[in-house]
PAZAPA-4460 file (N, C-alpha, C; in steps of 0.05 Angstrom, whole numbers, plus 32768, in hexadecimal, padded with zeros to 4 digits):
% residues 267
    n_x    n_y    n_z   ca_x   ca_y   ca_z    c_x    c_y    c_z   seq   type   mol
   8837   8897   8A41   883B   8894   8A25   8823   8885   8A19     1      M     A
   8819   888F   8A03   8802   8882   89F6   880B   8876   89DB     2      E     A
   87FD   8860   89D4   8802   8853   89BA   87E8   8850   89AC     3      F     A
   87E9   8852   8992   87D1   884E   8981   87D6   8835   896F     4      T     A
   87C3   8823   8970   87C5   880B   895F   87AE   880A   894B     5      F     A
   87B2   8800   8934   879E   87FD   8920   879D   87E0   8916     6      A     A
   8786   87D5   8910   8785   87B9   8906   8794   87B6   88EC     7      P     A
   87A0   879E   88E8   87AC   8797   88CF   8798   8787   88BE     8      I     A
   8783   877E   88CA   876F   876E   88BC   8759   8765   88CF     9      G     A
   8747   8754   88C6   8730   874B   88D5   872C   872D   88D1    10      F     A
   8721   8720   88E6   871A   8704   88E4   8700   8701   88D5    11      V     A
   86FE   86EE   88C3   86E5   86E7   88B6   86DF   86CA   88BC    12      R     A
   86C9   86C6   88C9   86C2   86AB   88D2   86C0   86AA   88F1    13      G     A
   86B7   8694   88FC   86B2   8693   8918   8696   869D   891E    14      G     A
   868F   869E   8937   8675   86A7   893F   8672   86C5   893F    15      G     A
   865A   86CE   8944   8654   86EB   8945   8650   86F6   8961    16      N     A
   864B   86E4   8974   8645   86EC   8990   865A   86E0   89A3    17      Y     A
   8660   86EF   89B9   8674   86E5   89CC   866F   86C8   89D6    18      P     A
   8655   86C1   89D8   864E   86A6   89E2   8656   8690   89CF    19      Q     A
   865D   8698   89B6   8665   8684   89A2   8683   867F   89A1    20      E     A
   8692   868F   89AF   86AF   868E   89AE   86BA   8678   89C1    21      A     A
   86C8   8664   89B7   86D4   8650   89CA   86E7   865E   89DD    22      P     A
   86EA   8654   89F5   86FB   8662   8A08   8719   865E   8A01    23      R     A
   8720   864C   89F0   873B   864A   89E5   8739   863E   89C9    24      Q     A
   874C   8644   89B8   874B   8639   899D   874C   861B   899C    25      G     A
   8758   860E   89AF   875A   85F0   89AF   873F   85E3   89B1    26      V     A
   872B   85F2   89BB   8710   85E8   89BD   86FE   85EE   89A5    27      F     A
   8709   85FB   8991   86F9   8604   897A   86FA   85EF   8964    28      A     A
   86E5   85F0   8953   86E3   85DF   893B   86D9   85F1   8925    29      R     A
   86EB   8601   891A   86E2   8614   8906   86F9   861B   88F3    30      N     A
   86F2   8629   88DE   8705   8633   88CB   86FD   8650   88C3    31      E     A
   8711   8660   88BD   870C   867C   88B6   8724   8688   88A8    32      G     A
   8723   86A2   88A6   8737   86B1   8897   873D   86CB   88A6    33      V     A
   8757   86D2   88A6   875E   86ED   88AE   8762   86FD   8894    34      I     A
   8753   8711   888F   8755   8721   8877   8765   873A   887E    35      E     A
   877E   873C   8874   878E   8753   8879   8787   876B   8867    36      L     A
   878C   8782   8870   8784   879A   8861   8796   879E   8848    37      L     A
   878B   87A8   8832   879B   87AC   881A   87AC   87C5   881C    38      P     A
   87BE   87C7   8809   87CF   87DF   8805   87E0   87E6   881D    39      E     A
   87E8   87D1   882C   87F9   87D6   8843   8813   87C5   8841    40      R     A
   8816   87B7   882A   882D   87A5   8825   882D   878D   8838    41      N     A
   8815   8786   8841   8814   876F   8853   8819   8754   8844    42      F     A
   8816   8754   882A   881C   873C   881B   8839   8735   881E    43      E     A
   884A   8748   881E   8867   8744   8822   886D   873A   883F    44      T     A
   885F   8746   8852   8863   873E   886E   885A   8721   8873    45      A     A
   8849   8716   8863   883F   86FB   8866   8852   86E6   885A    46      L     A
   8866   86EF   884C   8879   86DC   883F   8885   86CA   8855    47      A     A
   8887   86B0   884F   8894   869B   885F   8883   8692   8877    48      D     A
   886B   869E   887B   885A   8696   8891   884E   867B   888C    49      L     A
   884A   8674   8873   883B   865B   886C   8848   8642   8876    50      G     A
   8861   8642   887E   886F   862A   8888   8869   8624   88A5    51      G     A
   885B   8635   88B3   8855   8631   88CF   883A   8623   88D2    52      F     A
   8838   8611   88E6   881F   8603   88EB   880C   8613   88FC    53      E     A
   8816   8624   890D   8806   8635   891E   8810   8651   891E    54      R     A
   87FE   8664   8924   8806   8680   8926   87F9   868C   893F    55      I     A
   8805   86A1   8949   87FA   86B2   895E   87EA   86C9   8951    56      W     A
   87D2   86CE   895A   87C3   86E5   8951   87C0   86F8   8968    57      I     A
   87C8   8711   8964   87C4   8726   8978   87AB   8736   896F    58      V     A
   8797   8737   897F   877E   8742   8976   8771   8754   898B    59      F     A
   875B   8760   8984   874C   8772   8996   8732   8765   899F    60      V     A
   872D   8765   89B9   8713   875D   89C4   86FF   8773   89BF    61      F     A
   86F6   8776   89A6   86E6   878D   899F   86CA   878C   89AA    62      D     A
   86C1   8775   89B6   86A7   8773   89C2   86A8   8772   89E0    63      R     A
   86BF   8779   89EC   86C2   877A   8A09   86D1   8793   8A10    64      N     A
   86C3   87A6   8A1C   86CF   87C0   8A23   86D2   87C4   8A40    65      R     A
   86C6   87B4   8A51   86C7   87B8   8A6E   86DB   87A5   8A7B    66      N     A
   86F0   87B0   8A86   8704   879F   8A93   86FD   879A   8AB0    67      W     A
   8705   8783   8ABA   86FE   877B   8AD5   8718   8771   8AE3    68      K     A
   871E   877B   8AFB   8737   8772   8B08   8736   8755   8B11    69      P     A
   871E   874A   8B16   871B   872E   8B1D   8704   8722   8B0D    70      K     A
   8707   870A   8B04   86F3   86FD   8AF3   86EE   86E0   8AFD    71      V     A
   86D7   86D5   8AF3   86D1   86B9   8AF8   86D7   86A9   8ADF    72      R     A
   86EC   869A   8ADD   86F2   868A   8AC5   86DC   8675   8AC0    73      P     A
   86D8   866D   8AA7   86C2   865B   8AA0   86CA   863D   8AA2    74      P     A
   86E0   8637   8AAF   86EA   861C   8AAD   86EF   860F   8AC9    75      D     A
   86DB   8611   8ADA   86DC   8602   8AF3   86E4   8613   8B0B    76      G     A
   86EC   862C   8B08   86F3   863D   8B1E   86DD   8652   8B23    77      A     A
   86C5   864C   8B1B   86AF   8660   8B1B   86A7   8668   8B37    78      A     A
   86AF   8659   8B4C   86A7   865F   8B67   86BA   8674   8B74    79      D     A
   86CE   867C   8B66   86E0   8691   8B70   86E9   86A3   8B5A    80      R     A
   86F0   86BB   8B61   86FA   86CE   8B4D   8718   86CD   8B4C    81      R     A
   8723   86CF   8B33   873F   86CD   8B2E   8749   86E8   8B24    82      I     A
   8761   86F0   8B2C   876C   8709   8B21   876E   8709   8B03    83      G     A
   8765   871E   8AF7   8763   871F   8AD9   877D   8716   8ACC    84      L     A
   8794   8720   8AD5   87AD   871A   8AC8   87B6   86FD   8ACB    85      F     A
   87A7   86EE   8ADB   87AC   86D1   8ADD   8799   86C1   8ACC    86      A     A
   878A   86CF   8ABA   8776   86C2   8AA9   8779   86CB   8A8C    87      T     A
   876A   86BE   8A7A   8768   86C6   8A5F   874E   86D5   8A59    88      R     A
   8741   86DF   8A6E   8727   86ED   8A6B   8729   8704   8A57    89      S     A
   8714   8709   8A47   8714   871F   8A34   8710   873B   8A41    90      P     A
   870A   873C   8A5B   8704   8755   8A68   871D   8762   8A72    91      H     A
   872D   876E   8A60   8748   8778   8A66   8749   8796   8A65    92      R     A
   875C   87A2   8A74   875E   87C0   8A73   8765   87CA   8A57    93      P     A
   8776   87BC   8A48   8779   87C0   8A2C   876E   87A8   8A1E    94      N     A
   8759   87AA   8A0D   874B   8793   8A02   875B   8785   89EC    95      P     A
   8772   877A   89F4   8784   876C   89E0   8786   874F   89E8    96      V     A
   8784   873D   89D5   8787   8721   89DA   879B   8714   89C7    97      G     A
   87A3   86FC   89CE   87B4   86EC   89BD   87A8   86D0   89BA    98      I     A
   87AC   86C3   89A4   87A1   86A9   899F   87B3   8699   898D    99      S     A
   87BA   8681   8994   87C9   866F   8983   87B6   865E   8972   100      A     A
   87B7   8661   8958   87A4   8653   8947   87B3   8643   8931   101      V     A
   87A5   8631   8925   87B1   8621   890F   87B1   8631   88F5   102      E     A
   87C8   8631   88E8   87CA   863F   88CE   87C5   862A   88B8   103      L     A
   87B2   8630   88A6   87AB   861E   8890   87BC   8625   8878   104      V     A
   87BA   863E   886F   87CA   8647   8858   87C8   8665   8856   105      R     A
   87DA   8670   8846   87DA   868D   8840   87D5   8691   8823   106      V     A
   87C1   86A2   881C   87BB   86A8   8801   87B9   86C7   87FE   107      E     A
   87CD   86D3   87F3   87CD   86F0   87F0   87CA   86FD   880B   108      G     A
   87B5   870C   880F   87B0   871A   8829   879D   870A   883B   109      L     A
   8798   86F1   8834   8785   86E0   8843   8795   86CA   8852   110      R     A
   8794   86CB   886C   87A1   86B7   887C   878B   86A3   8886   111      V     A
   878B   868B   887C   8777   8678   8883   877F   866A   889D   112      H     A
   876C   8669   88B0   8771   865E   88CB   875C   8649   88D2   113      I     A
   8763   863A   88E7   8751   8624   88F0   8752   8623   890E   114      R     A
   873B   861D   891A   8739   8619   8937   8742   8631   8947   115      N     A
   8732   8646   8946   8738   865F   8953   8721   8668   8965   116      F     A
   8728   8679   8978   8714   8682   898C   870D   869F   8988   117      D     A
   870D   86A9   896F   8707   86C4   8969   86EC   86C6   895B   118      L     A
   86DF   86DD   895E   86C5   86E2   8951   86C8   86EF   8936   119      L     A
   86B4   86EC   8926   86B3   86F8   890C   86B6   8717   890E   120      D     A
   86C8   8723   88FF   86CD   873F   8900   86E1   8748   8914   121      G     A
   86ED   8736   8923   8701   873E   8937   8719   874C   892A   122      T     A
   8720   8764   8934   8737   8772   8929   8752   8764   8931   123      P     A
   8763   8761   891E   877D   8754   8922   8793   8769   8922   124      V     A
   87A4   8769   8936   87B9   877D   8939   87D4   8772   892E   125      L     A
   87D8   8758   8930   87F2   874D   8928   87F0   872F   8925   126      D     A
   8803   8724   8916   8805   8707   8912   8822   8700   8917   127      I     A
   8827   86EB   8926   8842   86E1   892C   8843   86C3   8929   128      K     A
   8859   86B8   8922   885B   869A   8920   885C   868D   893B   129      P     A
   884F   8677   893E   8851   8666   8956   886A   8655   8953   130      Y     A
   887C   8657   8966   8895   8648   8965   8896   8635   897C   131      I     A
   8892   861B   8978   8890   8608   898E   88A8   8609   89A1   132      P     A
   88C0   860C   8997   88D7   860C   89A9   88D7   8624   89BC   133      A     A
   88CA   863A   89B4   88CA   8652   89C4   88B0   8656   89D3   134      A     A
   889A   864B   89C8   887F   8652   89D2   8872   863C   89E2   135      D     A
   887D   8624   89E2   886F   860D   89F0   887F   8605   8A08   136      A     A
   8872   8606   8A1F   887E   85FD   8A39   8869   85EC   8A48   137      F     A
   8863   85D5   8A3E   884C   85C5   8A49   8850   85BD   8A66   138      P     A
   8868   85BD   8A71   886C   85B4   8A8C   886C   85CB   8AA0   139      D     A
   8866   85E4   8A96   8866   85FB   8AA8   884E   85FA   8ABB   140      S     A
   8852   8605   8AD4   883D   8607   8AE7   8828   861B   8ADC   141      A     A
   880F   8615   8AE1   87F9   8626   8AD7   87E8   8632   8AEE   142      A     A
   87F5   8637   8B05   87E7   8645   8B1B   87CD   8638   8B23   143      G     A
   87B8   8648   8B26   879E   863E   8B2F   8792   862A   8B1D   144      W     A
   879A   862A   8B03   878E   8616   8AF1   8798   85FA   8AF7   145      R     A
   87AE   85F7   8B03   87B8   85DC   8B0A   87A6   85CF   8B20   146      D     A
   8796   85DF   8B2D   8785   85D4   8B42   876A   85CA   8B37   147      E     A
   8765   85CF   8B1D   874A   85C9   8B12   874A   85AD   8B05   148      L     A
   8733   85A1   8B06   872D   858A   8AF6   8726   8593   8ADA   149      D     A
   872A   8583   8AC6   8723   858A   8AAB   8705   858E   8AA8   150      S     A
   86FD   85A4   8A9B   86E1   85A9   8A96   86D9   85A0   8A7A   151      T     A
   86EB   8595   8A6A   86E4   858D   8A4F   86D5   8573   8A50   152      R     A
   86BE   8572   8A42   86AD   855B   8A43   86A5   8553   8A26   153      R     A
   86A0   853A   8A22   8696   8531   8A08   867A   853B   8A05   154      E     A
   8673   8541   89EC   8658   854C   89E6   864D   853D   89CE   155      L     A
   8635   8532   89D1   8628   8524   89BB   860D   8531   89B5   156      F     A
   8603   852C   899D   85EA   8538   8994   85D7   8522   898B   157      F     A
   85BE   8524   8994   85AA   8512   898A   85A4   8519   896C   158      A     A
   859B   8505   895D   8596   8508   8941   8582   851F   893C   159      E     A
   856E   8520   894D   8559   8535   894A   8566   8550   894D   160      E     A
   8578   8554   8961   8585   856D   8965   8597   8574   894D   161      A     A
   85A5   8561   8942   85B7   8566   892B   85A6   856F   8913   162      L     A
   858F   8563   890F   857E   856B   88F9   8575   8588   88FB   163      G     A
   856E   8591   8912   8565   85AC   8916   857D   85BF   8912   164      V     A
   8594   85B7   891E   85AC   85C8   891B   85B4   85CC   88FE   165      I     A
   85B3   85B6   88EE   85BA   85B8   88D2   85A6   85C9   88C3   166      G     A
   858D   85C7   88C9   8578   85D7   88BC   857C   85F5   88C1   167      F     A
   8581   85FB   88DB   8585   8618   88E2   859E   8623   88D4   168      I     A
   85B3   8613   88D4   85CC   861D   88C8   85C9   8620   88AA   169      R     A
   85BA   860E   889D   85B7   860F   8880   85A5   8627   8877   170      S     A
   8596   8632   888A   8585   8648   8884   8590   8663   888F   171      H     A
   85AA   8663   8894   85B7   867C   889C   85B6   8682   88B9   172      G     A
   85AD   866F   88CA   85AC   8674   88E6   85C6   866E   88F4   173      G     A
   85C7   8671   890E   85E0   866D   891D   85E9   8650   891E   174      P     A
   8602   864C   8922   860D   8631   8925   8609   8627   8941   175      D     A
   85F3   861A   8946   85EC   8612   8961   85FD   85FA   896B   176      L     A
   8608   85EB   8958   861A   85D6   8960   8633   85E2   896D   177      E     A
   863E   85F6   8961   8655   8604   896C   864E   8611   8987   178      N     A
   8637   861E   8988   862E   862B   89A0   862C   8617   89B7   179      A     A
   8621   8600   89B2   861F   85EB   89C6   863A   85E2   89D0   180      A     A
   864C   85DE   89BD   8667   85D5   89C5   8675   85EA   89D6   181      R     A
   8673   8603   89CE   8680   8618   89DD   8675   861A   89F9   182      V     A
   865B   8619   89FC   864E   861E   8A16   864D   8605   8A28   183      Q     A
   864E   85ED   8A1C   864A   85D5   8A2C   8662   85C3   8A2F   184      L     A
   8673   85C1   8A1B   8688   85AD   8A1A   86A2   85B5   8A26   185      A     A
   86A7   85CF   8A29   86C1   85D8   8A32   86C1   85EA   8A4A   186      T     A
   86AA   85EC   8A58   86A9   85FD   8A70   8696   85F1   8A84   187      R     A
   869A   85F7   8A9D   8688   85ED   8AB2   866D   85FB   8AAF   188      A     A
   8657   85EC   8AB2   863C   85F7   8AB0   8638   8609   8AC8   189      L     A
   862F   8622   8AC2   862B   8636   8AD7   8614   8648   8AD0   190      D     A
   85FD   8644   8ADD   85E6   8655   8AD6   85EB   8673   8ADB   191      P     A
   85FF   867A   8AEC   8605   8696   8AF1   8612   86A3   8AD8   192      R     A
   861E   8693   8AC7   862D   869E   8AB0   861F   8697   8A96   193      R     A
   860F   8682   8A96   8602   8678   8A7E   85E4   8679   8A81   194      Q     A
   85D6   867A   8A6B   85B8   867B   8A6C   85AE   865E   8A6E   195      R     A
   85B1   8653   8A86   85AB   8637   8A8B   8592   8635   8A9D   196      L     A
   8582   8620   8A97   856B   861A   8AA8   856B   85FC   8AAD   197      T     A
   8569   85F4   8AC6   8567   85D8   8ACD   854A   85CF   8AC9   198      E     A
   8546   85BB   8AB7   852B   85B2   8AB1   8523   859A   8AC2   199      L     A
   8536   8588   8AC7   8530   856F   8AD6   8549   8566   8AE4   200      D     A
   854B   856A   8AFE   8564   8563   8B0C   8569   8545   8B0B   201      R     A
   8555   8535   8B0F   8558   8518   8B0F   8562   850D   8AF5   202      A     A
   8559   851A   8ADF   8561   8511   8AC4   8579   8521   8ABA   203      E     A
   8584   8533   8ACA   859B   8543   8AC2   8595   8553   8AA8   204      H     A
   857C   855C   8AA6   8573   856A   8A8E   8574   8588   8A91   205      L     A
   8581   8595   8A7E   8585   85B2   8A7F   857C   85BF   8A65   206      W     A
   8578   85DA   8A66   8573   85EA   8A4E   8587   8601   8A4D   207      L     A
   8593   8604   8A36   85A5   861A   8A31   8598   862D   8A1D   208      L     A
   8595   8647   8A24   858B   865B   8A11   85A2   8668   8A03   209      A     A
   85A1   8667   89E8   85B5   8675   89D8   85A7   8687   89C4   210      F     A
   85AA   86A1   89C8   859A   86B4   89B8   857D   86AD   89BA   211      R     A
   856F   86A8   89A4   8552   86A2   89A5   854D   8684   89A2   212      T     A
   8562   8674   89A6   8560   8657   89A3   8564   8649   89BD   213      W     A
   8559   8631   89C0   855A   8622   89D8   8567   8606   89D3   214      R     A
   857A   85FF   89E4   8588   85E6   89E1   8583   85D5   89FA   215      I     A
   8576   85BE   89F7   8570   85AC   8A0D   8585   8596   8A0E   216      V     A
   8591   8591   8A25   85A6   857E   8A27   85A6   8570   8A42   217      F     A
   85B2   8558   8A42   85B6   854A   8A5B   85D3   854C   8A63   218      T     A
   85D8   8551   8A7D   85F3   8554   8A87   85F6   8544   8AA1   219      A     A
   85FB   852A   8A9E   8600   8519   8AB6   861A   8521   8AC3   220      P     A
   8620   8517   8ADB   8638   851F   8AE8   8651   8519   8AD8   221      P     A
   8666   852A   8ADB   8680   8526   8ACF   868A   850A   8AD8   222      V     A
   8696   84FA   8AC6   869F   8500   8AAB   868C   84F7   8A95   223      P     A
   8673   84F2   8A9B   8660   84E9   8A87   865C   84FF   8A72   224      E     A
   8658   84F7   8A58   8655   850C   8A43   863B   851B   8A45   225      P     A
   863B   8532   8A39   8622   8542   8A36   8615   853A   8A1B   226      I     A
   85FB   853A   8A1B   85ED   8533   8A02   85D7   8548   89FD   227      R     A
   85D9   8555   89E5   85C5   8568   89DC   85AD   8558   89D1   228      V     A
   8596   855C   89DD   857F   854C   89D6   856D   8559   89C1   229      E     A
   856A   8574   89C4   8556   8581   89B3   855D   859F   89B0   230      R     A
   8556   85AA   8999   8559   85C6   8993   853E   85D2   898B   231      I     A
   8536   85E8   8996   851D   85F4   898E   851F   8613   8991   232      Y     A
   850C   8621   8985   850C   863E   8987   8500   8648   89A1   233      G     A
   8509   865F   89AA   8500   866A   89C3   84E7   867B   89C1   234      G     A
   84DC   867F   89A9   84C4   868E   89A6   84AB   867C   89AA   235      Y     A
   8496   8688   89B5   847D   867A   89B7   846E   867C   899C   236      S     A
   8459   866C   8999   844A   866D   8980   843E   8688   897C   237      A     A
   8435   8695   8992   842A   86B0   8990   843F   86C4   8986   238      E     A
   8457   86C1   8990   846D   86D4   8988   8475   86D1   896B   239      E     A
   846E   86BA   895F   8475   86B5   8943   845E   86BC   8930   240      L     A
   8448   86C7   893A   8432   86CF   8929   843B   86E6   8916   241      Q     A
   8430   86E7   88FE   8437   86FD   88EB   8431   8718   88F8   242      P     A
   8444   872A   88F5   8441   8745   88FF   844C   8749   891B   243      G     A
   8454   8733   8929   8460   8736   8943   847B   8743   8941   244      A     A
   8484   8752   8955   849E   875F   8954   84B4   874A   8950   245      P     A
   84C9   8753   8941   84DF   8741   893A   84F9   874F   893E   246      D     A
   8501   8755   8957   8519   8765   895C   8533   8758   8953   247      P     A
   8534   873E   8953   854C   8730   894B   854C   8727   892D   248      Y     A
   8536   872D   8920   8532   8727   8903   8538   870A   88FD   249      R     A
   852E   86F8   890D   8533   86DC   8909   8519   86CB   890B   250      D     A
   8502   86D8   890D   84EA   86C9   8911   84E2   86B8   88F9   251      K     A
   84E9   86C1   88E1   84E2   86B1   88C9   84F1   8696   88CA   252      E     A
   850A   8696   88D3   8518   867D   88D6   850B   866C   88EC   253      L     A
   8503   8678   8901   84F5   8668   8916   84DB   865C   890B   254      H     A
   84CD   866B   88FA   84B4   865F   88EF   84BB   8648   88DD   255      R     A
   84D1   864A   88CD   84D9   8634   88BC   84E0   861B   88CD   256      L     A
   84EE   861F   88E3   84F6   8609   88F4   84DD   85FC   8900   257      V     A
   84CA   860C   8909   84B1   8600   8915   84A2   85F0   8900   258      R     A
   84A2   85F9   88E7   8494   85EA   88D2   84A3   85D0   88CC   259      R     A
   84BD   85D1   88CB   84CD   85B9   88C4   84CF   85A6   88DB   260      A     A
   84CF   85B0   88F4   84D2   859F   890C   84BC   85A8   891F   261      F     A
   84A4   859F   891B   848D   85A8   892C   8493   85A2   894A   262      P     A
   848E   85B5   895C   8492   85B0   8978   847D   859D   8983   263      P     A
   8482   8592   899B   846D   8581   89A8   8453   8590   89AB   264      P     A
   843D   8581   89AD   8423   858D   89B0   8421   85A1   89C6   265      E     A
   8417   85B9   89C0   8413   85CD   89D4   842B   85DF   89D9   266      G     A
   8441   85DA   89CA   8459   85EB   89CE   8458   8603   89BB   267      K     A
***
């Protein structure tokens, strides 16, 4: 028996790339909107939802099409593979996910949400109320996850890094603060899964590559916090010369950043 599903709306807000999606909504710091489709009488279906503090969103993993029977979770079990159905991995035989998010308010066909782990443009299949008496079982056994230490770590930013982050964001670039939090503060560091380079083992200094940007950070042993020290562009001076190929269409922003925050001599 086959079933056909169609989106009732789409998420607006959140990141654009899978690397920007928090692995759970509780790790997110964002706000967005679910825009429901018009002329479907969804306004009536949203009646009375505004009284709930949280909602379940049933959505499509539209950027993950390859399912895997075993996966490596990003939260401390990376040295072994776990059966897919015992994880929340997006690599599923039917690319459908669920997420509990905070409901801010309902305005017409716009459902305002906060702290979600969905990407911009994610198709939404359904919305359901989160009911604590029915949906929360905090004392339940969690299988292999009960064996893990927490991978959540505090994350701080040097003033220099915050200045560059704000400049990039104000000029339409990616939210590198969110990218750093997603990649560094809520998952175990793993060069096999992340674009990581160890710069200085004695100083616990690492580099994270995100798209065409580079994030330099220190990561002392757990439970010490991680500190983002510096942000810079991944292009060389030669690659930023006028007329050089620009496949990601972001070199003008990189040039602005280099002028506003000159790199060290010779870089």
